[in-house]
C-alpha positions as CSV (number, residue, x, y, z in Angstrom):
1,M,4.6,33.9,-14.1
2,T,5.1,30.1,-13.9
3,R,7.8,29.1,-11.4
4,V,10.7,27.2,-12.9
5,L,12.0,24.4,-10.7
6,T,15.6,23.2,-10.7
7,L,16.4,19.5,-10.7
8,R,17.6,19.7,-7.1
9,E,14.4,21.5,-6.0
10,I,12.4,18.8,-7.6
11,N,14.6,16.2,-5.9
12,R,14.4,17.7,-2.4
13,S,10.6,18.2,-2.7
14,T,10.1,14.6,-3.8
15,L,12.3,13.2,-1.1
16,T,10.6,15.2,1.6
17,R,7.2,13.8,0.5
18,Q,8.7,10.3,0.4
19,L,9.6,10.7,4.1
20,L,13.3,10.4,3.2
21,L,14.6,13.8,4.2
22,D,13.6,13.1,7.8
23,R,12.2,9.8,9.2
24,A,8.5,10.5,9.9
25,M,6.8,10.3,13.3
26,L,3.8,8.4,11.8
27,T,2.2,5.1,12.6
28,L,2.9,2.4,10.0
29,P,-0.7,2.6,8.5
30,E,-0.4,6.4,8.3
31,A,3.0,6.2,6.5
32,L,1.7,3.5,4.1
33,E,-1.3,5.5,3.2
34,H,0.8,8.6,2.7
35,L,2.9,6.6,0.3
36,V,-0.2,5.2,-1.4
37,G,1.1,1.6,-0.9
38,M,4.5,0.1,-1.4
39,Q,5.8,-2.3,-4.1
40,A,5.9,-5.8,-2.6
41,Q,7.2,-8.1,-5.3
42,S,10.1,-8.7,-2.9
43,S,8.7,-10.0,0.4
44,S,11.0,-7.9,2.6
45,A,10.7,-4.7,0.5
46,P,7.8,-3.1,2.4
47,Y,9.5,-3.7,5.7
48,V,12.8,-2.1,4.5
49,G,11.0,0.7,2.8
50,L,9.1,1.6,6.0
51,W,12.2,1.0,8.2
52,T,14.1,3.7,6.2
53,R,11.1,6.2,6.4
54,V,9.5,5.8,9.8
55,R,11.1,6.6,13.1
56,G,11.1,3.7,15.5
57,F,10.1,1.1,13.0
58,K,9.8,-2.4,14.4
59,R,9.5,-5.5,12.3
60,E,7.1,-7.1,14.6
61,D,4.8,-4.1,14.4
62,M,4.5,-4.6,10.7
63,S,3.9,-8.3,11.0
64,D,1.2,-7.7,13.6
65,L,-0.7,-5.3,11.4
66,I,-0.6,-7.8,8.5
67,R,-1.9,-10.5,10.8
68,E,-4.7,-8.2,12.0
69,R,-5.6,-7.4,8.3
70,V,-4.9,-3.7,8.7
71,I,-2.2,-4.1,6.0
72,V,-2.7,-6.4,3.0
73,K,-0.8,-7.6,-0.1
74,A,-2.5,-7.6,-3.4
75,T,-2.1,-6.8,-7.1
76,L,-3.0,-3.3,-8.1
77,M,-0.9,-0.4,-9.4
78,R,0.9,-1.3,-12.7
79,G,-0.5,-4.8,-12.3
80,T,2.1,-5.6,-9.6
81,L,2.0,-6.7,-6.0
82,H,1.8,-3.9,-3.5
83,A,1.3,-3.6,0.3
84,F,-1.6,-1.3,1.2
85,T,-3.7,-0.5,4.2
86,A,-7.1,-2.4,4.0
87,A,-8.8,1.0,3.8
88,D,-6.8,2.1,0.7
89,Y,-7.3,-1.2,-1.0
90,L,-11.0,-0.9,-0.6
91,R,-10.9,2.7,-1.6
92,F,-9.0,2.3,-4.9
93,R,-9.5,-1.2,-6.1
94,H,-12.4,-0.4,-8.4
95,T,-10.8,2.8,-9.8
96,L,-7.7,0.7,-10.8
97,Q,-9.6,-2.2,-12.5
98,S,-8.8,-0.8,-16.0
99,V,-5.1,-1.2,-15.1
100,L,-5.7,-4.9,-14.5
101,D,-7.8,-5.2,-17.6
102,N,-5.0,-3.8,-19.7
103,A,-2.4,-6.0,-18.0
104,L,-4.6,-9.1,-18.8
105,E,-5.0,-8.0,-22.5
106,S,-1.2,-7.5,-22.9
107,I,-0.5,-11.0,-21.6
108,T,-3.2,-13.0,-23.3
109,K,-4.2,-11.2,-26.5
110,A,-2.0,-13.3,-28.8
111,R,-2.9,-16.6,-27.1
112,D,-5.3,-19.2,-28.2
113,K,-7.1,-19.5,-24.9
114,Q,-9.8,-22.1,-25.7
115,F,-12.2,-21.3,-22.8
116,D,-15.1,-19.0,-22.2
117,P,-13.9,-16.2,-19.9
118,D,-17.3,-15.6,-18.3
119,T,-17.7,-19.2,-17.4
120,V,-14.2,-19.6,-16.1
121,L,-14.5,-16.4,-14.0
122,A,-17.7,-17.7,-12.4
123,E,-16.0,-21.1,-11.7
124,G,-12.9,-19.4,-10.4
125,R,-14.8,-17.2,-8.0
126,E,-16.7,-20.2,-6.7
127,F,-13.5,-22.2,-6.3
128,L,-11.7,-19.4,-4.4
129,S,-14.8,-18.8,-2.2
130,Q,-14.5,-22.3,-0.8
131,E,-11.1,-21.8,0.8
132,P,-7.8,-20.0,0.0
133,R,-6.0,-21.4,-3.0
134,S,-2.4,-21.4,-4.3
135,F,-1.6,-20.9,-7.9
136,A,-0.6,-24.6,-8.0
137,E,-4.0,-25.6,-6.8
138,I,-5.7,-23.3,-9.3
139,T,-3.5,-24.8,-12.0
140,K,-4.4,-28.3,-11.1
141,H,-8.1,-27.6,-10.8
142,F,-8.5,-25.8,-14.2
143,T,-6.1,-28.2,-16.0
144,E,-8.5,-31.0,-15.1
145,R,-11.6,-28.9,-16.1
146,Y,-10.0,-27.6,-19.3
147,P,-7.2,-29.8,-20.4
148,N,-6.7,-28.0,-23.8
149,A,-6.9,-24.5,-22.4
150,D,-4.1,-22.0,-21.9
151,I,-3.9,-22.3,-18.1
152,G,-1.5,-19.4,-17.8
153,S,-4.3,-17.1,-19.2
154,I,-6.8,-18.6,-16.8
155,R,-4.5,-17.9,-13.8
156,Y,-3.8,-14.3,-14.9
157,M,-7.4,-13.7,-15.6
158,L,-8.5,-14.8,-12.1
159,R,-5.7,-12.7,-10.6
160,T,-6.7,-9.5,-12.4
161,Q,-10.5,-9.9,-12.8
162,I,-11.4,-11.1,-9.3
163,P,-10.3,-8.9,-6.3
164,L,-7.9,-11.2,-4.5
165,V,-5.5,-10.7,-1.5
166,Q,-2.7,-12.9,-0.4
167,V,-3.3,-14.9,2.8
168,S,-0.7,-14.0,5.5
169,N,0.9,-16.5,7.8
170,D,3.8,-16.7,10.3
171,S,6.5,-16.7,7.7
172,A,9.5,-14.4,8.2
173,W,8.0,-11.6,6.1
174,S,4.3,-12.6,6.8
175,Y,3.8,-14.3,3.4
176,P,5.2,-17.7,2.2
177,G,7.0,-18.2,-1.1
178,N,4.0,-20.1,-2.4
179,P,1.1,-17.9,-1.1
180,K,-2.5,-18.7,-1.1
181,F,-5.2,-16.2,-2.4
182,T,-8.7,-15.5,-1.2
183,L,-11.5,-13.3,-2.2
184,A,-10.9,-9.7,-0.9
185,E,-14.5,-9.4,0.1
186,T,-14.1,-12.6,2.3
187,W,-10.9,-11.3,3.8
188,F,-12.4,-7.9,4.7
189,G,-15.9,-9.1,5.4
190,T,-17.3,-6.4,3.0
191,P,-17.9,-6.0,-0.7
192,I,-15.5,-3.9,-2.8
193,P,-17.1,-0.4,-3.2
194,E,-17.9,0.4,-6.8
195,Q,-17.1,4.1,-6.8
196,D,-14.7,6.2,-8.8
197,A,-12.0,7.6,-6.6
198,L,-9.7,8.8,-9.5
199,P,-9.3,12.5,-8.4
200,D,-8.5,11.4,-4.9
201,L,-6.0,8.9,-6.2
202,I,-4.3,11.6,-8.3
203,R,-4.1,14.0,-5.3
204,R,-2.7,11.3,-3.1
205,Y,0.0,10.6,-5.8
206,L,1.0,14.2,-6.0
207,A,1.2,14.5,-2.2
208,A,3.7,11.6,-2.2
209,F,5.5,11.9,-5.5
210,G,4.9,15.4,-6.9
211,P,5.5,17.6,-8.6
212,A,4.8,15.5,-11.6
213,T,3.6,15.3,-15.2
214,V,0.5,13.6,-16.5
215,K,2.8,10.8,-17.9
216,D,4.4,10.4,-14.4
217,I,1.0,9.7,-12.9
218,E,0.2,7.2,-15.7
219,T,3.6,5.5,-15.2
220,W,3.0,5.1,-11.4
221,S,-0.6,3.9,-11.6
222,G,-0.7,2.1,-14.9
223,L,-3.8,4.1,-15.9
224,R,-4.1,5.4,-19.4
225,G,-5.5,8.6,-20.9
226,L,-5.4,10.8,-17.8
227,K,-4.8,14.1,-19.6
228,E,-8.5,15.0,-19.7
229,T,-9.0,14.3,-16.0
230,L,-5.9,16.4,-15.1
231,E,-7.1,19.3,-17.3
232,A,-10.4,19.3,-15.4
233,M,-8.5,19.3,-12.1
234,K,-6.1,22.0,-13.1
235,P,-7.9,24.9,-11.6
236,D,-7.3,23.4,-8.2
237,L,-3.6,22.5,-8.9
238,V,-0.4,24.5,-9.2
239,V,1.6,24.4,-12.4
240,Y,5.4,24.6,-12.6
241,K,8.0,24.2,-15.3
242,E,11.1,22.1,-15.3
243,E,14.3,24.0,-15.7
244,G,15.6,23.8,-19.3
245,G,12.3,22.4,-20.6
246,R,8.7,23.2,-21.5
247,T,7.2,20.3,-19.7
248,E,4.5,21.2,-17.2
249,L,4.7,19.8,-13.7
250,L,1.5,19.6,-11.8
251,D,1.2,19.8,-8.0
252,L,-1.1,20.4,-5.0
253,P,-1.1,23.9,-3.5
254,N,1.1,24.7,-0.5
255,M,3.4,21.6,-0.8
256,P,6.9,21.7,0.7
257,F,9.8,22.9,-1.5
258,P,13.0,22.8,0.5
259,P,16.0,24.6,-1.1
260,G,18.0,22.5,-3.5
261,D,21.1,22.7,-1.3
262,M,19.3,21.4,1.8
263,P,21.5,18.6,3.3
264,M,20.1,15.1,2.6
265,P,21.1,12.2,4.8
266,P,22.2,9.0,3.1
267,R,19.4,6.4,2.9
268,F,18.9,2.7,2.0
269,L,16.1,1.8,-0.4
270,P,14.7,-1.7,-0.9
271,E,14.3,-3.6,-4.2
272,F,11.5,-2.2,-6.4
273,D,11.1,1.0,-4.3
274,N,8.4,3.1,-5.8
275,L,10.6,6.2,-5.7
276,L,12.4,4.6,-8.6
277,L,9.3,3.4,-10.5
278,S,6.8,6.2,-10.2
279,H,8.0,8.8,-12.8
280,Q,8.4,8.5,-16.5
281,K,11.6,10.6,-16.3
282,R,13.6,9.4,-13.3
283,T,16.5,11.8,-13.3
284,R,15.1,13.5,-10.3
285,V,16.7,10.7,-8.3
286,L,18.8,8.6,-10.7
287,A,21.3,9.8,-13.3
288,D,20.8,8.1,-16.7
289,E,24.4,6.8,-16.6
290,H,23.5,4.5,-13.7
291,R,20.2,3.1,-15.0
292,S,21.6,-0.2,-16.2
293,R,23.0,-0.9,-12.7
294,V,19.6,-0.3,-11.1
295,Y,17.0,-1.6,-13.6
296,M,18.1,-5.1,-14.4
297,S,16.9,-7.8,-16.8
298,G,14.6,-5.4,-18.7
299,N,13.2,-3.8,-15.6
300,L,12.1,-7.1,-14.2
301,R,14.4,-6.4,-11.2
302,V,15.1,-3.1,-9.5
303,A,18.1,-3.2,-7.2
304,N,18.4,-2.3,-3.6
305,T,19.9,1.2,-3.7
306,I,21.6,3.9,-1.6
307,L,20.9,7.6,-1.8
308,V,23.7,10.0,-1.2
309,D,22.9,13.7,-1.4
310,G,19.5,12.8,-2.6
311,F,20.5,10.7,-5.6
312,V,21.1,7.0,-6.2
313,A,24.8,6.5,-5.6
314,G,25.1,2.7,-5.4
315,V,23.5,-0.6,-4.7
316,W,23.6,-3.0,-1.8
317,K,22.8,-6.6,-0.9
318,I,22.7,-8.8,2.2
319,G,24.2,-12.3,2.3
320,T,24.5,-14.9,5.0
321,V,27.1,-17.6,5.5
322,K,26.8,-19.9,8.5
323,K,24.5,-17.5,10.2
324,A,27.0,-14.6,9.7
325,A,25.1,-11.8,8.0
326,A,26.9,-9.2,5.9
327,L,25.5,-6.1,4.1
328,V,27.7,-5.2,1.1
329,I,27.5,-1.7,-0.3
330,E,28.7,-1.1,-3.9
331,P,29.0,2.6,-4.6
332,F,29.0,3.8,-8.2
333,A,31.8,6.4,-7.4
334,P,33.9,7.3,-4.3
335,I,31.8,8.5,-1.4
336,S,33.0,10.9,1.3
337,K,34.1,9.5,4.6
338,A,31.2,11.2,6.5
339,D,28.6,9.5,4.2
340,R,30.4,6.2,4.3
341,D,30.4,6.3,8.1
342,T,26.7,7.2,8.2
343,L,25.8,4.4,5.7
344,T,27.9,1.9,7.7
345,E,26.1,2.8,10.9
346,E,22.7,2.7,9.2
347,G,23.6,-0.5,7.4
348,E,24.4,-2.3,10.6
349,Q,21.0,-1.4,11.9
350,L,19.4,-2.5,8.7
351,V,21.1,-5.9,8.5
352,R,20.1,-6.6,12.1
353,M,16.5,-5.9,11.2
354,V,16.6,-8.1,8.0
355,E,18.6,-11.0,9.4
356,E,17.4,-10.9,13.0
357,G,18.3,-14.5,13.6
358,A,22.0,-14.2,12.6
359,K,24.8,-14.7,15.1
360,S,27.0,-11.9,13.7
361,Y,26.6,-8.8,11.6
362,E,28.9,-6.6,9.5
363,V,28.8,-4.0,6.8
364,R,31.3,-4.2,4.0
365,W,32.2,-1.9,1.1
366,S,33.1,-3.3,-2.3
367,I,35.4,-0.4,-3.0
């Protein structure tokens, strides 16, 4: 008989795999690979995301690994910026090319581009092979070459059709606000392997985000039409049902399922954390009534959040005035004194990590 999972069982299982039930004793590359990359649209997000998941996290360790090209930032899942290990970027870049193809089509299909894509791609690869280029430099170069063309389409085509990585530097979060891009094969000193790693990618997702539906996997990756692939993999997977519904949840065998009443420590999550972006139905961690306070401006922003008892219970932000740094927590409802005390203690450690040059630190509550 198919096992039926309660919401809290799904919640606790997902949080365990997300390294949020207990901070993990893993190296940063091991943690990043377990999580299959971390959303990096906000420059500090991967740092905060790993700080909250890895025991003994040190900001300088992350920066060193980026400088050594062990960790890279590039566009991949869902056509958005992620931090990956170099090994995972090389492993999955080819498999996820169709995601980038679809992203390009959605942006440019209604535009009058007025350029030949093959010609511009060849020119773009040559231009980027000479030295790292910023988008401003790309814009200037191709505006001069094609004054009547849609330059936005050219920029997005180069970003999605040529494997590129951001060039790191000594900025606070290892990447400047106006980054330069270079060919991935130049950065790594090796061509991008052209091999299909889709089954491996799916298994890695389930290990980090499962149990999940086919639509969940598509939501996380940006890939389309995965039903047939999952059907072929089903004999090696476990099938569950969600309580109160008929939806199938797929999973790897022998994965952890802590009891739904297992205590969960409060946690801080960064902007755009993949825990909040990697399932079609997000009630496993976020009640529908709070969605509008977390997903802002039509999903273009995803707030910094706190977890209490395993579910999103508020948002937070850090501000500085005259080198005094304050982390402000805004809960959605009253929180117990014990959880407030834990979040206050954790928050002080977090604000010290984020604003390491400040002269004073504090944690405040909005209510």
